[in-house]
N, C-alpha and C positions, 0 to 999 in steps of 0.2 A: 603474212605481212600485215602490219597494223594499218588501219584506215588512215588517210591523210588528216582527217579532222579529229582524230583521237590521240591524246598524248601518248607517246611511246614510253616504254619502261625506262629508257635512258633519261628522258625529260623528267619523269616522275622521280627518279633517283636524284637528278640534279636539283629539282625543287626542294626535295627533302634536305639535301646537303646545304642548300642556300639558307633554309630556315634554321637548321640546327648546328651548323658549323661555320667557320670563317674561311673555308676553302673556296667558296664561290660567292659572288655578289649576292647580298641579301635581297637586292632589288629584283633579281631574277624571278623571284616568286610572285612579284606584283604584276607581271606582264598580262596575265589573264584579265585583269581589271583595266588594262590600257589598250589592248588590241582585240578587235572583234573579227568574226568571220567576214571575209570579203575585203579586208583592209589591205592597202598597199604600204609596204614597209621598206626602209633602207637601213641596213646594218653596216655602219662605217667603222672599219677596223674590226672585222669579224673574226680574225684569228682562226681558231679551230672550228668555229661555227656553232658554239653553244647557244648564243642568242638567236642566231639565224634559224637553227632547228626549232627552237621554241616558238619563234615568230611564224615559221612555216606551218606548224600545227595549229596555231591560233587563227591565222588568216584563212586556212583551209583551201579547198580546191578553187574557190572563187576569188581568193586573194593572191597576192604576189609579194615575194621578198627579194630585194636586190641586196646581195651580199658583196661587200667591198673589202678586198684584202690584197695588197700588192705583192706580198712575199709568198711564193709558191711553197716554200719549205717551212711555213709557220705551223708548228704543232702537228707534225705528220701523223703521229699515232692517233691522237684524238680526232684529227680531221677525218681519218678513215673510220674510226669508231662511230662518230656522229653522222658522217656522210651527208651533211646538210646540203652541200653543193649539188648533190645528185637528186634532190627531191624535185618532183614535177613543178612545184610552184616557186622554185628558187632560181634566180638568175645571178650567176657569179661574174664579178668584174675584177680582173687582175690589175687594178690601178690603185694609186693613192688619191685621196681627195684633198684639194688645196684651194687657194684663193684664185689661182689662174691655171689654165691648162698648159701642158708642155712636158718637160722631163726634169727631174730633180733627184737629189741624192737622199736615199733612205739610209740612215745610220743605224746599224745593227750591232748591239753589244754582245759580247761573248763571255759566258761564265764558265765555271769548271766543267759543266756538262754539255757545253755547246752553245749555239746561238740562243740568246734570250729574246726571241722575236716579239714577245708581248711588251717589251720595253723599247722597241724600235720607234724612231720618229723621223719625220720629214725635216731635213736640215735647212730648208729654205727660210731665210731671215732668222737664223738662230745665232746665239752667241755662246759658243762652247757647248759642253756636254750637259751642263745643269745637273739634274738628278742622276744622270747616268755616269757621273764621274766615279761612282763606286765600282764600275767595271774597268778592268785593266785594258782589255782589247775591244776594238770596234772594227767593223768592216763597212765600207760605204758601197751601196748598190744603187745604180741608176735605174729609176723606175718611171713608168708613165704616170702622169698626173692629169686628172680630170677635175672638173668642178661639179658640185652638187647640181648646179643649174644645167650643166651639160649632160650629166647622168640622167636627169629627170625630164629632159626636154620633151620627150614624147608621151609623158604620163598625163592621164586625165584626172588623176587624184593622187594624193600622198597623205597618209594618215598617221604614220609613226616613223620617227627617225631615232636611232641609237648611235651615239658618237663616242668612240674611245680611241683617241689618237695621240695620247701621251703628250699633251700640251698644245697641240695644233688645232684646238677646237675653234678658235676665232677665225682662223684661215678657212676652215671648212664652211663656217657660217657666211663669211664674206663671199665665198664662191657660190653660195646658195641663196643669195639675197632675194632674187626673183622668185625662186621656188618656195622659200619660206613665206614670202609676202602673199603669194598666190594661194597656197594650200593650207597654211597655218597648221602644220602637223604637230601632234604631241611629240615632245622630244625628251629622251633620256640621255644625259651627257655626263661623262666623267670629267670633273674639273679639279685639278690639284695644283696648288701654288708651286710645289716642288718641280712640276713638269713645265708649267707656263713660264717659270723663271728664265728658261733659255730663249724664250721668244721676246718680242718687243711689246708685250702686253701682260696684264695681270688677270687673275680670276674675276676681279670686279669688272673688267672690260667685257668679258664674255657675258656676264650676268646683265650688264647694262645694255648690251646690244639686243638682247632678247626682251628685256623689260621695255625698251623703247618701242618695241613692236607689239606691246600689249600682253606679253607672256607673264604668267605668275609662276614663281619658283617654289619648289617643295623639296625638303630633305626627308629621308626615311628615319623615323624614330618611333617604333611601335605604331607604324602607319605613316602616310605621307603628311608631313606637317609644313605649313607655310614657313618660308625662310626668306630672309632679305639678302643674304650673302653666303659665300662659301664658308663652311664651318669645319671644325676639327674632327667631328665625329662621323663625317660622311664624305665619300668620294664621288658618288653618283647623285645627280640632281634631276628631278622631274620638272619639265617646263610645259605648262598647259597653256594653250592659246586662249584668247579672250572669251570665246564662246563656251569654253568648258572649264574655265578656271574655278576651282573649288578645292577644299580640303578633302583628300580621299580617306 
């Protein structure tokens, strides 16, 4: 068994694929520069757990990773291969994160090979399918919804947050206003106009919410480069809190 604080072969291969191919997020390879041993992390929209497993290795035995994924059938094969939820420093939460707690509909598109769970979205305050109109079939599932504030209520620290919720990013931030203001975690957020189009806000609104709290925004292009707004060449954006804002 590999030690908890040493990258596994799976993560090594994933980082190689992230660097050399378009199969995985390029930004995955940058996590070692963002997360340190002992850090507390939250992975919102963890899917199969690729980011969660990487965060688990980096945070180590003294750290903790909260992985958030409401769909139990999301990427079943890769979930078993990665086994992120079974790691000693990982706590799994089978909920969606939103602006307020309760119950809401998760809209799951279906493609020719089954559910495309990575394109699922919380349908609260949306108008139509937006970018998911390319899918012919959808199934609505009622899921429990928690806020980031509720999830982190008992934490003494929070160092890193990754958010990938197919357009619902601002709702997650609204539900975590107290947590973000208290801990000022570094954040890696997927922001795409094609996904936010079904909500009542734009990518600029997500960016402005964070900039108003002192965060500096970066996009990856041969390194983390300062950015003012969402651009065409990137989907994932790094937001550094005031105390650590710098070009990486």
